[in-house]
C-alpha positions as CSV (number, residue, x, y, z in Angstrom):
1,M,-0.1,-0.2,0.0
2,I,2.9,2.4,1.3
3,D,4.6,1.3,-2.3
4,N,1.0,2.3,-4.0
5,L,1.2,5.5,-2.4
6,F,4.3,7.1,-2.8
7,Q,4.2,5.6,-7.0
8,S,0.8,8.1,-6.8
9,L,2.3,10.8,-5.1
10,I,5.1,10.6,-7.9
11,D,3.1,10.5,-10.3
12,I,0.6,13.9,-9.3
13,L,4.9,15.3,-8.7
14,L,5.2,14.5,-12.9
15,K,2.6,15.5,-13.5
16,L,3.0,18.9,-12.2
17,V,6.2,19.3,-13.3
18,I,4.9,18.8,-16.8
19,A,1.6,20.8,-16.6
20,A,3.9,23.9,-15.2
21,I,5.9,25.2,-18.4
22,P,2.2,25.4,-20.4
23,V,0.1,26.8,-17.9
24,I,2.8,29.7,-17.2
25,L,3.3,30.1,-21.3
26,A,-1.1,30.0,-21.4
27,I,-1.5,32.8,-19.4
28,T,0.9,35.2,-20.1
29,M,2.0,34.8,-23.7
30,P,-1.9,36.1,-24.9
31,V,-0.7,39.0,-22.7
32,A,2.2,39.6,-24.0
33,A,0.0,39.5,-27.2
34,E,-2.5,42.3,-26.5
35,G,0.6,44.7,-25.1
36,W,2.5,44.5,-29.1
37,V,-0.9,44.7,-30.5
38,A,-2.5,47.6,-28.6
39,Y,1.4,49.0,-28.9
40,K,1.1,48.9,-32.8
41,K,-2.9,50.9,-32.6
42,G,-1.3,53.6,-30.9
43,D,-1.2,52.6,-27.1
44,T,1.8,52.9,-25.7
45,T,0.9,51.9,-21.7
46,A,1.8,48.9,-21.9
47,R,5.6,49.6,-22.4
48,A,5.4,52.3,-19.3
49,Q,4.7,49.4,-17.9
50,G,8.0,47.5,-19.2
51,R,5.2,44.4,-19.7
52,L,6.2,45.1,-24.0
53,T,7.8,41.7,-24.2
54,F,7.2,37.9,-24.7
55,N,9.2,36.9,-21.2
56,P,6.7,35.6,-18.7
57,I,8.6,36.3,-15.9
58,A,7.3,40.2,-16.4
59,H,3.6,38.8,-16.5
60,I,3.5,36.7,-13.4
61,D,1.5,37.1,-10.3
62,Q,1.7,35.4,-7.7
63,I,-2.4,34.3,-6.8
64,G,-3.3,34.8,-11.0
65,T,-0.8,32.6,-12.6
66,L,1.1,29.9,-9.7
67,A,-1.2,30.0,-6.9
68,V,-5.3,29.7,-8.6
69,P,-3.9,26.3,-11.3
70,F,-1.7,24.7,-8.8
71,I,-4.8,24.3,-6.6
72,C,-7.3,24.0,-9.1
73,F,-4.4,21.1,-10.5
74,I,-4.7,19.4,-6.6
75,F,-8.4,19.9,-7.3
76,S,-8.7,18.1,-10.4
77,Q,-5.9,15.5,-9.3
78,I,-7.7,14.8,-5.8
79,S,-11.2,15.1,-6.8
80,H,-10.4,13.2,-9.9
81,S,-12.4,15.2,-12.4
82,G,-11.7,16.7,-15.1
83,L,-8.9,19.2,-16.1
84,L,-10.2,22.6,-16.1
85,L,-8.0,25.5,-15.5
86,F,-8.2,28.9,-14.1
87,G,-6.1,31.6,-13.7
88,W,-5.1,35.1,-15.1
89,A,-1.7,36.9,-15.4
90,K,-0.2,40.6,-13.6
91,P,-3.4,43.0,-14.8
92,L,-2.2,45.0,-18.4
93,V,-3.3,48.8,-18.1
94,L,-4.3,49.8,-21.7
95,S,-5.6,53.6,-23.1
96,P,-8.6,52.8,-25.3
97,G,-8.4,56.3,-26.0
98,R,-4.8,56.6,-27.0
99,L,-5.8,54.3,-29.7
100,R,-6.2,55.2,-33.0
101,R,-9.9,54.2,-33.7
102,P,-10.6,53.2,-29.9
103,R,-13.9,50.7,-30.9
104,I,-12.0,49.2,-34.1
105,D,-8.9,48.3,-32.4
106,T,-9.9,47.4,-28.9
107,R,-11.9,44.5,-31.3
108,W,-7.7,43.5,-32.2
109,V,-6.1,44.1,-29.1
110,A,-9.1,42.1,-27.4
111,G,-9.3,39.9,-30.1
112,S,-5.1,39.1,-30.5
113,R,-5.7,37.7,-26.7
114,I,-7.5,34.5,-28.3
115,G,-5.5,34.4,-31.5
116,A,-2.7,33.8,-29.3
117,S,-4.4,30.8,-27.0
118,F,-5.5,29.4,-30.0
119,A,-1.8,29.8,-31.8
120,M,-0.8,28.1,-29.0
121,V,-2.9,25.1,-29.9
122,V,-1.9,24.6,-33.1
123,L,1.9,24.9,-32.0
124,W,1.6,22.1,-29.3
125,A,-0.2,20.9,-31.4
126,V,3.0,20.3,-34.3
127,V,4.4,19.3,-31.1
128,L,2.3,16.4,-30.1
129,R,2.6,15.5,-34.2
130,L,6.0,15.3,-34.1
131,M,6.8,13.0,-30.7
132,P,6.9,9.3,-31.1
133,P,4.7,7.6,-28.5
134,G,7.2,6.0,-25.5
135,D,7.8,5.5,-22.5
136,P,6.3,8.4,-19.9
137,Y,9.2,8.2,-17.8
138,S,11.2,9.0,-21.0
139,L,12.4,13.1,-22.3
140,T,10.7,12.2,-25.2
141,G,7.7,11.0,-23.1
142,V,7.6,13.9,-21.1
143,L,7.8,16.4,-23.8
144,R,5.0,14.3,-25.6
145,Q,3.3,14.7,-22.3
146,M,3.5,18.2,-21.9
147,A,2.9,18.6,-25.3
148,L,-0.8,17.2,-24.3
149,F,-1.0,18.9,-21.6
150,G,-0.7,22.6,-23.7
151,V,-3.5,21.6,-26.3
152,Q,-5.5,20.8,-23.8
153,V,-4.7,24.2,-21.6
154,N,-4.5,26.4,-24.5
155,A,-8.2,25.3,-26.1
156,I,-9.4,25.8,-22.1
157,F,-8.0,29.6,-21.6
158,T,-8.9,29.6,-25.5
159,A,-12.3,29.1,-24.8
160,F,-12.0,31.5,-21.7
161,E,-11.2,34.4,-23.1
162,V,-14.3,34.5,-26.0
163,L,-17.1,33.9,-22.9
164,P,-18.8,37.4,-23.9
165,I,-18.2,39.0,-19.9
166,P,-16.0,41.9,-18.9
167,P,-12.6,42.0,-19.0
168,Y,-12.2,39.1,-21.1
169,P,-11.4,39.8,-24.4
170,G,-14.7,37.9,-26.0
171,G,-16.7,40.6,-23.2
172,R,-14.2,43.8,-24.5
173,I,-15.0,42.9,-28.2
174,L,-18.9,42.4,-27.2
175,V,-19.0,46.1,-25.3
176,T,-17.6,47.8,-29.2
177,F,-20.7,46.6,-30.8
178,L,-23.4,48.3,-28.0
179,S,-24.4,51.4,-27.6
180,Y,-23.5,53.4,-24.3
181,P,-25.5,52.8,-22.0
182,H,-26.0,49.3,-22.2
183,A,-21.8,48.5,-23.0
184,Q,-21.8,50.9,-19.0
185,Q,-23.8,48.3,-17.5
186,V,-21.4,45.2,-19.2
187,E,-18.9,46.9,-17.9
188,Q,-19.6,47.2,-14.7
189,L,-19.5,43.0,-14.1
190,A,-15.8,43.8,-15.2
191,P,-14.1,44.1,-11.0
192,Y,-16.3,40.7,-9.7
193,A,-15.4,38.7,-13.9
194,N,-12.4,36.4,-11.8
195,W,-14.1,35.8,-8.8
196,I,-17.3,35.6,-10.6
197,M,-15.4,32.7,-13.1
198,L,-13.9,31.0,-9.6
199,F,-17.3,30.4,-8.5
200,L,-18.8,28.8,-11.3
201,L,-15.2,26.8,-11.7
202,F,-16.4,25.1,-7.8
203,S,-19.7,24.8,-8.8
204,G,-19.9,23.0,-11.4
205,V,-21.7,25.8,-13.8
206,L,-18.2,26.7,-15.8
207,G,-16.7,23.1,-16.6
208,V,-20.9,23.0,-18.8
209,I,-19.8,26.2,-20.7
210,I,-15.9,25.7,-21.5
211,S,-15.9,22.0,-22.2
212,P,-17.9,22.6,-26.1
213,I,-15.8,26.0,-27.1
214,A,-12.2,24.2,-25.8
215,G,-13.4,20.8,-27.9
216,L,-14.3,23.0,-30.7
217,A,-11.0,24.8,-30.3
218,I,-8.5,20.9,-30.4
219,G,-10.8,19.8,-32.9
220,L,-9.7,22.7,-35.0
221,A,-6.2,22.5,-34.9
222,G,-6.5,18.3,-35.4
223,L,-7.6,19.6,-38.6
224,L,-4.9,22.3,-39.1
225,T,-1.9,20.0,-37.6
226,G,-2.9,16.7,-38.4
227,F,-2.3,15.6,-34.7
């Protein structure tokens, strides 16, 4: 029994190591893409904050990027529930008023996060296809598991980002199509969005919403890469 417990602990630790890089990149790279696109559209705020970089360290939030995904991961292992991670990067404060065409450019800036997450689904799918099946404890086996996890977690974050709730990209895009009074009403949800998502996550409701969207992202990546 002790041997089985020890082996289970080793497996969980290995899964945690495999998950760490894909999760951190999944959370931080879309923020970097958002800052870069905003800069190209005329908003220099990200550069002033030192956030115009694809170095993930600059975007890590100790709670949202490290603690919350870790808790979600451990919860999924203990409960044997399906993979459903949640997290966020250090807040990136942008100034939409500095954009050359605020309404249209906001769609590009917000859409860049969705595009970056889906691009990472595709990139990890390419890695997965290049890694032949093998011993799960070998280097090739670990990389293959990491790539598979990368596909899954980025599909989940792609699904998160299309949700029509500010400040998530889907919500910010939605606001650009609304009249000013309606946009103001929707934007009032923004300060509470992460906590609303955490409640929906642990209540099980979020999984019902997210899973079909994530599955669609994985399916599209499969068509593009043949993995």
